[in-house]
C-alpha positions as CSV (number, residue, x, y, z in Angstrom):
1,X,81.5,102.4,87.5
2,X,84.0,101.0,85.0
3,X,83.5,97.4,83.9
4,X,86.5,95.0,83.6
5,X,85.7,92.3,81.0
6,X,87.7,89.7,79.0
7,X,90.9,90.4,80.8
8,X,93.7,88.1,82.1
9,X,94.1,88.9,85.7
10,X,97.0,87.7,87.8
11,X,96.7,87.9,91.6
12,X,99.7,87.3,93.9
13,X,98.6,86.2,97.3
14,X,95.2,85.6,95.7
15,X,94.2,82.9,98.2
16,X,94.2,85.4,101.0
17,X,91.4,87.6,102.3
18,X,91.4,90.5,99.9
19,X,92.9,88.6,96.9
20,X,90.3,85.8,97.0
21,X,87.4,88.3,97.4
22,X,88.4,90.4,94.4
23,X,88.9,87.2,92.4
24,X,85.4,86.2,93.1
25,X,84.1,89.6,91.8
26,X,86.1,89.3,88.6
27,X,85.6,85.7,87.6
28,X,82.3,85.8,85.7
29,X,83.7,88.3,83.0
30,X,87.4,87.6,83.1
31,X,90.0,84.8,83.5
32,X,91.8,84.9,86.9
33,X,95.0,83.2,87.9
34,X,95.9,83.1,91.6
35,X,99.6,82.7,92.5
36,X,99.9,81.8,96.2
37,X,101.9,79.5,98.5
38,X,98.6,78.8,100.5
39,X,100.1,79.8,103.8
40,X,96.8,81.6,104.5
41,X,94.1,79.9,102.4
42,X,90.7,81.7,102.3
43,X,90.1,80.4,98.8
44,X,89.3,76.9,100.0
45,X,86.1,78.1,101.7
46,X,84.8,80.1,98.8
47,X,81.9,78.9,96.7
48,X,83.8,79.9,93.5
49,X,86.9,77.9,94.2
50,X,86.2,75.5,91.4
51,X,85.1,78.2,88.9
52,X,86.0,77.5,85.2
53,X,87.6,80.9,84.9
54,X,89.9,80.4,87.9
55,X,93.3,78.7,88.0
56,X,95.5,78.3,91.1
57,X,99.2,78.3,90.7
58,X,100.9,77.2,93.9
59,X,104.1,79.3,94.2
60,X,106.0,81.8,96.3
61,X,106.9,85.3,95.4
62,X,110.4,84.7,96.8
63,X,110.9,82.1,94.1
64,X,111.7,84.6,91.3
65,X,112.0,81.9,88.6
66,X,108.7,80.3,89.5
67,X,107.0,83.7,89.5
68,X,108.6,84.7,86.2
69,X,107.5,81.5,84.5
70,X,103.9,81.9,85.8
71,X,103.7,85.4,84.5
72,X,105.2,84.5,81.2
73,X,102.7,81.7,80.7
74,X,99.6,83.8,81.8
75,X,100.6,87.0,80.0
76,X,98.3,89.0,82.2
77,X,96.7,92.3,81.3
78,X,96.1,93.2,85.0
79,X,98.2,92.3,88.1
80,X,97.0,92.7,91.7
81,X,99.9,92.2,94.1
82,X,98.4,91.1,97.4
83,X,101.2,88.7,98.5
84,X,102.7,89.8,101.9
85,X,103.4,88.9,105.4
86,X,100.7,90.6,107.5
87,X,99.2,90.4,111.0
88,X,101.0,92.1,113.9
89,X,101.6,88.8,115.8
90,X,103.3,87.2,112.7
91,X,105.2,90.4,111.9
92,X,106.7,90.5,115.4
93,X,107.6,86.8,115.3
94,X,109.0,86.9,111.9
95,X,110.5,90.3,111.1
96,X,113.1,88.9,108.6
97,X,110.5,87.0,106.7
98,X,108.3,90.1,106.7
99,X,111.0,92.2,105.0
100,X,111.9,89.4,102.6
101,X,108.3,88.7,101.4
102,X,107.1,92.3,101.3
103,X,110.1,93.9,99.7
104,X,112.0,91.2,97.8
105,X,108.7,89.6,96.7
106,X,107.6,93.0,95.2
107,X,111.0,93.4,93.6
108,X,110.7,89.9,92.1
109,X,107.3,90.8,90.7
110,X,108.6,93.9,88.8
111,X,111.6,92.0,87.6
112,X,109.3,89.3,86.3
113,X,107.1,91.8,84.5
114,X,110.0,93.6,82.8
115,X,111.3,90.2,81.7
116,X,108.0,89.4,80.0
117,X,107.7,89.6,76.3
118,X,104.8,91.8,75.3
119,X,105.2,94.2,78.3
120,X,102.8,96.6,76.5
121,X,100.0,94.1,77.1
122,X,100.0,95.1,80.8
123,X,97.2,97.6,81.4
124,X,97.4,98.0,85.2
125,X,99.5,96.8,88.2
126,X,97.9,97.4,91.6
127,X,100.3,97.3,94.6
128,X,99.1,97.1,98.2
129,X,100.8,99.2,100.8
130,X,99.5,99.9,104.3
131,X,98.1,102.6,106.5
132,X,100.9,101.9,108.9
133,X,103.3,104.1,106.9
134,X,101.7,107.0,108.7
135,X,103.1,105.8,112.0
136,X,101.5,105.5,115.4
137,X,99.4,108.8,115.3
138,X,97.5,109.4,112.1
139,X,94.4,111.5,112.0
140,X,92.8,112.3,108.7
141,X,96.1,111.5,107.0
142,X,96.3,112.2,103.3
143,X,98.4,110.6,100.7
144,X,100.9,113.5,100.6
145,X,101.4,113.5,104.3
146,X,104.9,112.4,105.5
147,X,105.4,108.8,106.2
148,X,106.5,108.1,109.8
149,X,108.5,105.1,110.7
150,X,108.9,104.0,114.3
151,X,112.0,103.1,116.2
152,X,114.6,101.0,114.3
153,X,114.8,97.6,115.9
154,X,111.1,97.5,116.9
155,X,109.8,94.5,115.0
156,X,106.4,95.9,114.3
157,X,107.8,98.6,112.0
158,X,109.4,96.1,109.7
159,X,106.0,95.8,108.1
160,X,105.5,99.5,107.5
161,X,109.1,99.9,106.3
162,X,108.9,97.0,103.8
163,X,105.6,98.3,102.4
164,X,106.8,101.9,102.1
165,X,109.9,100.7,100.3
166,X,107.6,98.7,98.0
167,X,105.7,101.9,97.3
168,X,108.8,103.8,96.3
169,X,109.8,100.8,94.0
170,X,106.4,100.7,92.3
171,X,106.3,104.4,91.7
172,X,109.9,104.3,90.4
173,X,108.9,101.8,87.8
174,X,106.0,104.1,86.8
175,X,108.2,107.1,86.5
176,X,111.2,105.4,84.8
177,X,109.7,102.4,83.0
178,X,106.2,103.7,82.4
179,X,104.7,100.8,84.2
180,X,101.0,101.5,84.8
181,X,101.1,101.3,88.6
182,X,98.6,102.2,91.3
183,X,99.3,102.0,95.0
184,X,96.6,101.4,97.6
185,X,96.9,102.0,101.3
186,X,94.0,100.0,103.1
187,X,92.8,101.1,106.5
188,X,91.7,98.2,108.7
189,X,89.7,96.1,106.3
190,X,87.5,93.3,107.7
191,X,84.6,91.1,106.6
192,X,83.7,87.6,105.2
193,X,86.7,85.6,104.2
194,X,89.2,87.2,106.6
195,X,91.6,84.7,108.1
196,X,94.6,85.2,110.4
197,X,94.9,88.1,112.8
198,X,92.2,90.7,111.9
199,X,91.1,92.2,115.3
200,X,87.5,92.8,114.3
201,X,87.0,89.3,112.8
202,X,88.6,87.8,115.9
203,X,86.2,89.8,118.2
204,X,83.2,88.6,116.1
205,X,84.3,85.0,116.3
206,X,84.9,85.2,120.0
207,X,81.5,86.8,120.5
208,X,79.7,84.1,118.5
209,X,81.4,81.4,120.6
210,X,80.7,83.2,123.9
211,X,84.4,83.6,124.7
212,X,86.1,86.6,126.3
213,X,87.1,89.4,123.9
214,X,90.8,90.1,124.6
215,X,91.9,93.7,124.2
216,X,95.6,94.5,123.9
217,X,96.6,97.2,126.3
218,X,94.0,99.7,127.6
219,X,91.6,99.7,124.6
220,X,91.9,103.5,123.9
221,X,93.5,102.9,120.5
222,X,91.4,104.5,117.7
223,X,90.8,102.9,114.3
224,X,88.6,103.4,111.3
225,X,87.1,100.2,110.0
226,X,86.5,99.4,106.4
227,X,84.2,96.6,105.3
228,X,85.6,94.4,102.5
229,X,82.9,95.3,100.0
230,X,84.0,98.9,100.2
231,X,87.7,97.9,99.9
232,X,86.9,95.9,96.8
233,X,85.0,98.7,95.1
234,X,88.1,100.9,95.6
235,X,90.3,98.2,94.3
236,X,88.2,97.7,91.1
237,X,88.3,101.5,90.5
238,X,92.1,101.4,90.8
239,X,92.2,98.6,88.3
240,X,90.3,100.4,85.6
241,X,90.0,104.2,86.2
242,X,92.3,106.1,83.8
243,X,93.1,108.7,86.5
244,X,94.4,106.1,88.9
245,X,97.7,105.3,87.1
246,X,100.8,106.6,88.9
247,X,98.8,107.5,92.0
248,X,98.6,106.4,95.6
249,X,95.2,106.2,97.3
250,X,94.0,105.7,100.9
251,X,91.1,103.3,101.0
252,X,89.0,103.3,104.2
253,X,85.9,104.4,106.0
254,X,86.6,107.6,107.9
255,X,83.1,107.5,109.4
256,X,83.4,104.0,111.0
257,X,85.7,105.2,113.8
258,X,85.9,103.8,117.4
259,X,88.3,102.9,120.1
260,X,89.2,99.2,120.4
261,X,87.3,99.1,123.6
262,X,84.3,100.7,121.9
263,X,84.7,98.2,119.1
264,X,84.5,95.2,121.4
265,X,81.4,96.6,123.1
266,X,79.8,97.2,119.7
267,X,80.4,93.6,118.7
268,X,78.9,92.3,121.9
269,X,75.9,94.7,121.5
270,X,75.2,94.0,117.8
271,X,75.4,90.2,118.2
272,X,73.6,90.0,121.5
273,X,76.6,88.1,122.9
274,X,77.2,87.1,126.5
275,X,81.0,87.5,126.1
276,X,83.0,89.5,128.5
277,X,85.7,92.0,127.6
278,X,89.2,91.3,129.1
279,X,92.3,93.4,128.9
280,X,95.6,91.7,128.3
281,X,99.2,92.9,128.6
282,X,100.7,94.2,125.3
283,X,104.5,94.9,125.4
284,X,105.0,95.9,121.7
285,X,104.6,99.1,119.8
286,X,101.0,99.9,118.8
287,X,99.0,102.3,116.7
288,X,97.3,104.8,118.9
289,X,95.3,106.7,116.3
290,X,94.6,105.8,112.6
291,X,91.9,107.6,110.6
292,X,92.2,108.2,106.9
293,X,91.5,111.2,104.7
294,X,89.9,109.5,101.6
295,X,89.2,112.7,99.7
296,X,91.7,111.9,96.9
297,X,90.0,108.6,96.2
298,X,86.7,110.3,96.3
299,X,87.6,113.1,94.0
300,X,89.7,111.2,91.4
301,X,88.0,107.8,91.4
302,X,84.5,108.4,92.9
303,X,85.2,106.2,95.8
304,X,83.1,106.4,99.0
305,X,82.7,103.8,101.7
306,X,79.1,102.8,102.2
307,X,78.9,100.1,104.8
308,X,78.5,101.2,108.5
309,X,80.1,99.4,111.4
310,X,76.9,97.7,112.8
311,X,75.9,96.4,109.3
312,X,79.4,95.2,108.6
313,X,79.6,93.3,111.9
314,X,76.3,91.6,111.2
315,X,77.3,90.5,107.7
316,X,80.7,89.2,108.9
317,X,79.0,87.4,111.8
318,X,76.6,85.7,109.4
319,X,79.5,84.4,107.3
320,X,81.5,83.2,110.3
321,X,78.5,81.4,111.9
322,X,78.1,79.4,108.7
323,X,81.9,78.7,108.5
324,X,82.1,77.6,112.1
325,X,79.1,75.4,111.7
326,X,80.5,73.7,108.6
327,X,83.8,73.1,110.4
328,X,82.2,71.9,113.6
329,X,83.3,74.9,115.6
330,X,80.0,76.7,116.6
331,X,79.3,78.4,119.8
332,X,79.1,76.8,123.2
C-alpha cells in the first residue's frame, strides 16, 4: 500500500460522508483543507474536527472566485473533488441545482486549477462520478461498457448526466492539458458518517429506533453494497498509485449483493430489531440492477473489497447508536 505523507490535500465537499472520512485518514501525516458550504455536515460529528492539520474553508463550488482564491492560497498537491448534489430525493426535487453543482462546479474546479501558478505542483486530481452512468440495468458492468442515460426530462437522470459530463471533462483535461486526473465510480457506499439519503443507513437507523423500514416499490431492485472503509482504500490507491492517472475505476463490493427487500430483512436480522417492513409507492425512475465489475481496480491498483454486509451493518449500527444517543434520539 502506498503511503501519502507531507502533502497538501484539498477536498471539495469535504464535510460530507466520503470527504470527511478520507480527511480523517490523511490528517496525521498530511495537511488537509476542506472546502464546503456545509449543506450536509458530517464533519461536525467527527472526533478529528479540531485536528491541528485540518482547516475548513466555507465556500461553494459554484462561486468560482472563492474557489480559485482558496486553491491559490492552499497550493495543493492533491485534490479530491467530492462536492456534488446527491441523494435521489434531492436530485428529483432539485434537478437544476444538481446539474449546476455537479457539472458547473467541476468546471470551476478545473478552471481554478489551470489558473493556479505552479500547476506542476499538482500530483493528483481525483474526481467522483457515479455507478448511475450505467443506467437502470447494470450487471458486472466494466469501465469500458457503454454509459446508458435514461429518458430526457426524467429528473433522476440529471445526476447521472451531470456526472458523466464531468467524467468527460476531467479526462479531456488529462488528455489535452496533462492534468493527473483519476475518475472513480462508487457503487452504493454506506457506513459510519453517512448523512442524507443513503438507503442502508436509513434502514439501520429505522431498525435501531424500532420504526418501520420503508421500501420504495416492490423491493426487487438489486444492489451491491460497499462499506466506507473499502471505498476509502480504493480512493487512497487512486490518490497515489502511478498506474491510476488517466483512468476510470469502479469501486464497489460485487459480493455484497442483495435485493432491497433482502437488505431490509438482513438489517432487521443482524440487529435483532422488532421493526416491520413496509412497501411505499414510488413514482419515479429507479435502478433495477446494479452490480460492478471491479477487476480493473483489482488488476491495476490491487483493490479488493473486504467488508461483508453483516459486518458492515453491525459497524454502522454501532456508530449510529452512539450518534443518536449523543443527540438524544435513541430508540423507543
